[in-house]
N, C-alpha and C positions, 0 to 999 in steps of 0.2 A: 436685494429684498427680492423671493419666485412667491410671487403669488399661492397661496392655497389652493387647491382642488375646495372648492364649490360642493355643494350635496344638490340635491333634489329636493325639490317643498311638496315632492307624493305627504299627505299624512301619514299612509299605512306606513309608510316606510321609515318614517320619524320616528314613529314610534316604536318599531321593533328598535331602531339605531339604540333611545335614551334607553329600551330594555333594554336589553345587552347591557349596558357601558354600569347600569344601576349594577344588574348580574356582576359585573366583573365586578366590580370594590366594596358588594356586602356579602358576593360569596350565595346568595339566593340562587335558586333554582328560578328560571324568571317565569315560568305556570304561579308561583309563588307571588309575582307580578304587576299586581293587577288595577287598571287604574285610581282605585279611587284608593288605595292603598293608602293612609296617613302616612308620613315617612317617616315622621319622628314616635308617633305614637305605638300605631303599629309596627311600622319594620325596623326603630329601634334604629335610622340613620338621626346619629346629632349633626351639629355644627359640626364638625373638624373633619366628619365622614362626604359629608355633601357638601363643604368646599370642595375636597376634594373631586366628587360627581362632580360641578361644574365647573373645573377649571378642563377636569376630561371632556365633558360633551363639548366647550369653545375649542379644546384645541380641535377634537373627531369633523365639528361640522366648520367648521375656520368660518370661525365668525367676524368680529371685528373688533368686540371689545366681552372678555370675560361675564357670563351672565351677572346679577347684582340682582335680583328677588332675591326671595323666600318662602317656597313654594308651600305648599299643605302636603299636599297631595301626588300621586305619579302624573296623573290625567295633569295640576298644576303644572307638572315643569317640564312635562311636552306642547307645554301650551306656551310656555318661556319660551324654550328652544326654537318653535315655529312662528311667534311669533319675535326671535329676533332676527330667523331670516328672509320673512320675510320683507325686514325693515334695513336687508344687506339687499347691495346691490347682486342680482343674480347675471350667469355670464353672460360675455357681450355676442355670443356663437349661437345664441341659437334655437338650442339641442340642448338643455339640461339633461335631457335621459337617459341620450349617449354619453356622452359622458359624467354622467354617474356611473352609467355600465364600466364605464373605462375605471373612471376609480377605484370603486367596490371591485375589480378584476385584478388591478392592479392593487390595489392594498394582498388580497385574499396569498399574490402570484413572491411577495414581497414581501410582507407582516409589517410591514412600516403602518402608524395609524394615518389619518386623510389628513392631517395638518403639513406631514413631514412628508407627502406627496406636493410641489414645487412641482405648478407650473409652466415654469419654467427650468425649470431644473432637471444638470444634463443623468440621463438613463442612464449613464455608464461615471464619466466623473461624480460623482454626487449622487444620486441615489447605488453605483455598484449594481443596474442592471443587465446583465451580460444577453449576446443576441441569441441565447436557449431559453432563457428568463422573459425576452421578450418577444416572441414567437409563442409562446404561453400564454401571454397576455394576448395579445390579438387577435391569436383564435382562438379563446373565449372568447373574448368581446364581438367579434364579428358574426359571431354563433346564435348572439345573443340576441345578438339588431338586426339578423335574418342577413350580415353581408357573405355573399361568397368566400369559401376559403380561397378560389386560387384567385379570385381577386386583391389578397389581399400581398402576394408577393414581388410587389416593388414597389411598400410600402419600406421606408427608410429614414421616420421619421428619429430623429435624436431630445427631445421633450414631452408630455404630454400633454403640451398647448397644438406642439404639431401635429401626430399622431393625429386627436383629437379633434384637426382637422381634415387628416389626410382621408378616416374613417369615412368622416362625414361627406365626403365627395363620394367615397363609394356605396355609401347605403341605397337597399333596393329602392325605387320609384312603381314599377312596374314591373320587377319581378327578374329583375336582370341592376348590376351595378353600373353602367354604362349604359339600360334600357339594351343591351342581348344577353341574348338566352347564358348562361352559363359553357351549355353544353361552347353554345359559339369563339365562344371565348376562347376555352382553351383547343377548341379545335384551330381555332387562328395562331395559335400560337408553333404549330404542328408543320416541319415541312416536308418535302416535295419526296424526303429519301423516310418518313415518318420515323424523324426519330421523339421520346417519347425526353424531354427536355427535365422530368422532375427529377429531384435534387434531392436525395433522403432527408432535409428535410425534412417531407410533403409526409414523410408519418409519424412523423412524430405527436401530428396532435390528430389523426384522424378520426373519430369522434362514430358514436358506435356503441349500443349496445350492449354489443359479445368482444370486450374486451380483446382478444388472438382476432379480429378483424384488419386494424391495421397489418400484424401477420401474418395472412394472407395475400394482403396487398403488397405489400411487399418483396416476397416470393414472386409476384408475379413479376414485375419491374425486376427483380437483382435476376431470374429465370433468363428475362431477354438480351438484360447487360450481361449475365455470363456466354448467351449463346453468340451474341457479338462478339465474344473475345477481349471484355471488357472489363470486367474481372475477375480475377485469380486469389482472390483473399483466401487467404490458409491455405495451401496445396503443403502436402506436407515432406521433410526430409528424409531420405532414404539411404543418408550416413552420417557422420562425422563434417561440420561445414565448415573449411576455413575460405580464401579465396574460390572455392569451387565449389558447386553445391550440388548431388544428384536427388534431385527429385521430383514426385508423380507428381507429373500434368495431368490433372484432373481435368480441364476442360477440353488436353490433344488425346484425353487414357493412353497415355506411356511414360516412359520413366526417361529424365532430360536431364540435363549435366548441362547448370547454368557460370557463368561470371558470376558475382555471387555480392552485389555492392546494398542488400538488405539488414546487410549483420550489425547486430550493436557492440559486435566484440571484438571489439576498438585495438587493446591490445595483442590478441590472441593466444588469450590465456585459457580461451574454451576447449582444445588439443593435445594445453600443454603435458606431454608426461609425468609430469611434479603433482602439479592437481589435482588429474582421473587419480592416479595412485593413491591419492590421498583421500577424498571421496571414498572411491572402490577399499582403506585399508578403512576409515573410518565407523563405517556403515557396517564394515565386518566385526566391531570392535564391541560396538552400541547397535547393532542393530539400523532397523527403515528407515526411526523415529521415535522421536517420545510424543509422546497418547497425552500434552496435556497445556496451557498452558506455561509463561514464561514464569508467571510467580507458583503455577499452583501444580511440582510436579513435572517441569518442562524443560528444565533449567539444565545442561549439560556445562563442566567445565570447559567444554568447545567455547562454548557459547560465551564463556564468561572471556577467555584468552581472543576468540574475534571484538571484546567488544573492546579490548583495552588494543591494539594493534589498529582499533579503526581511528582511537580518541587518537594512538599516538601521530599515527596518520597526519592527522586535516593539526596536530597543533593542542587540540582543545584537552580537560583535565575528564572526559568520563564519554560516556556512547549508550544511547540501547538500541539491540535488534528489536526489531518485527522483524511480523511473517515476508509485508511488500513493499516495495518504492513509492504504493497506492494508497496501503495503510497505514503508512506511517504520515502520510501529510494529513489524512483524516486523524488517526489520532493523534496528530501533536498541533494541529489547530484545532478544531475543536475542544480541548483539552487544555488548552491557554485559554483563546477568547472564547467570551461571553457573550450575552446580547449583549453589553451596554460598554465593547468593548469594541475596536471599529479595525476588521483586515481590509489592509491596501495592498491591493494589486497591480501585477501588471497587463495590460489587456489581452496580451499572449502564454499569458500562466499554461501550464499543460493543467488540461483535465482534475487531474487528484487538487489542484488547492484550491478550485475553481465548488470541487465538490465537500474539501476540509470544511470552509469556510460557510457553506450552505450548512453543513453538521453544526457547527457552533454555534448557528443566531445570534454572531457577531454583525454589526453593520458592518457591510461593502463597499470600498470604494475601489471604480478603478482607475490608473492611471494612465490614460497616454502611450504605448508600448515604447520601454526607452527614454520617455523623455522626462526630463527630470526636471523642469520648469515648471510641465502637468505634475510632475505631484509635487512637487513645493505645494503647486495650490492647495488640489486635495492635504497637504496636513497640517494650512495653514487654517480649512476653513472644518476640520476637525475641533479646532481649539472651543473648547466650554460642550461640545455636541456629547462625547466621547466621553468614556475613563482610558482605558488602556490603547495602543498602539502599535497595532506588529505589521509593518512591511513586507512582504509578502516576493519571490521573486525568481526564475528558474537560472541558472547561471546558466547555462546554456539554452537557449530556448527552440527545443527539437524538433519543431520545422522550421526554422528559418534558420538554425545554422548560426546568428550572431549570441553575442557576451550583452549581460545587463553591467551597468554600469556602476560598480557596486563601490565606488572612491566619494562615488556620490551619491549612492544612496544608503553609504552610512553615511556620511558630514550627512547631512538632511534629518534622519534618525537623532542624529547628538544634538543638533539640531532645535528640534519639535518633540523631545523626549520618548521616540519611539522605538521598539527593540525591531530586529532582525529576524530573517529570517529564506537561506536563500538554499533553494535546489535543486542538488550535485549533480542531478540523475547522471547528465553528461556531459557532467565535466570533475568529477570524477576521476581515476588513473588517464587522463586527457590535457587537463591547463597545466599549468603550473611551470617550473622545474623537475620537480618529482613527480609529479599528478597528483597532488591534493587535494585542486580542483581551483577553485575563483578565488578567491582567499589569496591562497600561492600564487595567483598568476598576476594579481595587482600590491603583494607583497605585502596583503592584508591576515596572514595566517596569524586565526586566534582577535583576531578582533572582529569578526558577526556573531551576534547572540550568539544562533541557532545553524547549524549546517547540515540538511537534508538529506540523503538521498538513498538509492536503487543495488542493489548489488549482479544486475541479469544483463549488466551492460562488461564493461570494463574489467572485475572486477569476476565474473562470467564463473555468477551462481545465480541465489535467489535470494532477496532477501532484502529489507530496506536498515536504513538506522538515520540515527540523530546525534549531533556531537556537543557539547554546549554546557557551560555552569555545568560543575555536580551537582549542587543540588534540584538547577530549572531539569535533568536528566532525573534525579530522584522523584521528583517531584511528579511524572512523566511515567517513569512503573505503575506510578498509580491511576493516575484519573488521565491515559489515553487510553481510551475505551477498546480501541485492534493489540494493539498490546499486551492488557490486560485479563483483555475475553477473546485469545487466539491463537491457535497453539501456534510450536514455535519451528523457527526454520530443521530439516533434520544433521543427529550430528554431524554426517555424509559430507553436508551443504556450506559447515560453516568451517567442517577440515579445509575441503578443497577451495574457500575463499581464502583461511589461512594462508595456505601454500602460493594463493593467485598471492598478496601482497607482498610473500619472501620474492617470489620472480620479479614481482614487478622494481621492488632493492635493488633484488640482484644484478637482475637485465635494464640498467642504462637504455639501451640502443631499443629497445624496443617502441621506445617511444619519440627517442629522437627520428625512427623509419617512419612512423608514424607522422610526422611531424611533413618529414622527407616525400612523403605517398598524397598528404594530403592539400600541400602548394606546388604539383606538380599536374595531380586530375584542377585545381583550381584552373590553374594556371594557364591550361590545355580547354577549360571547357568559356571559359570567359577571353579564349580568345576566338574560339566558335564563334560566339555572338552571343550567349545563352545568358540571361538575366540569373544572378548567383544571392541577391539582397545584398546586404550585409552581412553573410559567413565568415564566421573567423572563430571556425569549432572544424572538428568529424564530420559533418555536415553538411553533404552541400546539398544545394535548394536548386532543383532547376521553375523558377517561378513562370507560369501558364497563366493562371488566369481563369479562361474559358475550360469548367471545368468537363465536355469535350475532348476537347483537344489534350487534353491532362493525360484524360481517360486513352483519349487515339494512341500519344506519343508514347503510355507505354506499353501500351500492347506490340507495338512496330519497336522495341524498344523490349522488351521481350522474346519476338519473335526472332529476331537478331541473337539469342541466346544468354540475355542479361539481367539477371532480377534486381527490381527497383522495388523500392515505392511507392504507387500510386496516389499521392496527396487527397480525397476531395468532405466535403461537407461530413462530419459536423470534426475532421482533423484540424481544416483552416474553416475560415468565412471563405461560406459562400460571392464565387467567384475572386478567392485566390488561388487558384485549384494549384498544383505544387511535383513534381517526380523529385522526391526525396532520396539522397545516398547517398550515403556511407561509407565510407572508407576505415579502414584500418588498416595495420603496420603488416599486413602477411598477404597483399596485393603483392605483388613485384614487378615492376618497369611492362611486365610489355600485359600485363592485365591493366596499365592503366592506358595501356594508350593503344592495347584494343576497348577499351570502355571507350576511352573519349573517340574512339571511331566509330561506336555502333552508336550515341550518343546524338553527334553531329549527323549521320546517314538517317536518321529517326528524325531528330527532330529538320531535317528538308527535304520530308516524305510528308510530313501533320503539316507543316506550314510553320513550325516554330521556327526554323528560322528559316529567311530566303535561300530560294532552291538553285543549282547550281545554276549559271547560265555556262553554255556548251558553244 
């Protein structure tokens, strides 16, 4: 049993917290709740309301037993709480004010009540606190108690108790967390080559009265990265992109052709003549767009036809199309899961799932990546704690290329009375005999509660979608805010997507060719000695770990005329940097051979692979 976080015994703090709880149960403004206020005669607090207040106070302050007195005034109530706290054992760490600050900060960022924050509860699996939220908690706490932000970079605690111990060890004594000024500590990590060892994480929590100060700091950091040819994000295409792409190289100031391995155009449908023609014809017939949401003037017959085709592809009753895959996750999760429910998510899920869970206000539980034993432990702990449970996982994990263990997820969901949502963004058009996605891949077509996806990858368009039972989809049309209150995809885009599904179904050789290419390049990279983790899809990650080495590897690859993604924080956790390679059906045997040679040569140059012996 996790010990609840205890509170500080500061009288003014206790008084304020008691008043806030009474206000929350009575809806009085806190200004009316004076110490001498009579609870029953003046405030109208009867025995039923008083009992709820006493329970809330017991839980909030982590008291060993419920308050059992009958206070007459607010002052009496504060005195009862203070006496109960004096009788309770204090924290053994000897620094209650730091613990109070830490717990209060965690409450603010997670919206948990104090009694829900067990000191030994695991941040991810029990509290649903991911690395981004934890970064904010650490930064706020450090700022409040005078710990320099740079001193917390190595903090890796997994519970509140451990985090408190690490922060206590960093507390300034005479101006520095370790006796050294902050400037000296920063300089200690600077190498002889003047490498800036910061990452994008360091600009998330920069504190300044000017909200834009962090933008100026990041600009200086980003400019340095660009000068070193390490950042090349957002370079524009100059023409259609297939296995090769003509782009304007911002860093070199010239147009270049690259061998393209950063495209999610898995089946090569973005340039297919039938798809392009369908987009043009529908745009001429219906205009550029409908300036309205789906339920108010924004529905076209093409949208309904697209939904029918997607539902048929997935083998489900109904489908709803959203403006984007990101908005589909936001709307579906927040529309179904509420504060009294739990969203149970894989640690490596896409950020749209993370944000959908945050928007829902649900209790969020995180299980270790693809660890079904851990998922079952989380489901067991949820029994009796929440109402509904939704397990959410990517079908194909976008930065790792591996596939979720769908058969076991479905089995556990049935055993523990949970629902399942699978995001097939990188699986639709790639996995399964006909490209229907993860469920088809595992022979579970029609057995997953909700399948969600984006149409900007293999389907070569824009927008997102969700398929499922008719009554659930109809509900979401009215309760998923990102569907109800957002403009719809243009009719030309819908027509192009219908054409893409037509081509995918009539030209199955595209899927066959895609998988031949995946196996060819995967085998070549493994033979070269690269770590590809457990990739089973069109996404091949070259795992490097160190952020600087990954960026240098990306620079070496780009210099040799190949374009792929270099992924660092926040795309992956710190220490997990990588190159992300996307294979398509359009790559030729010569493309794959050239790419394998470029990666191997760049790997040896940067030390990712051992250098060849002469």
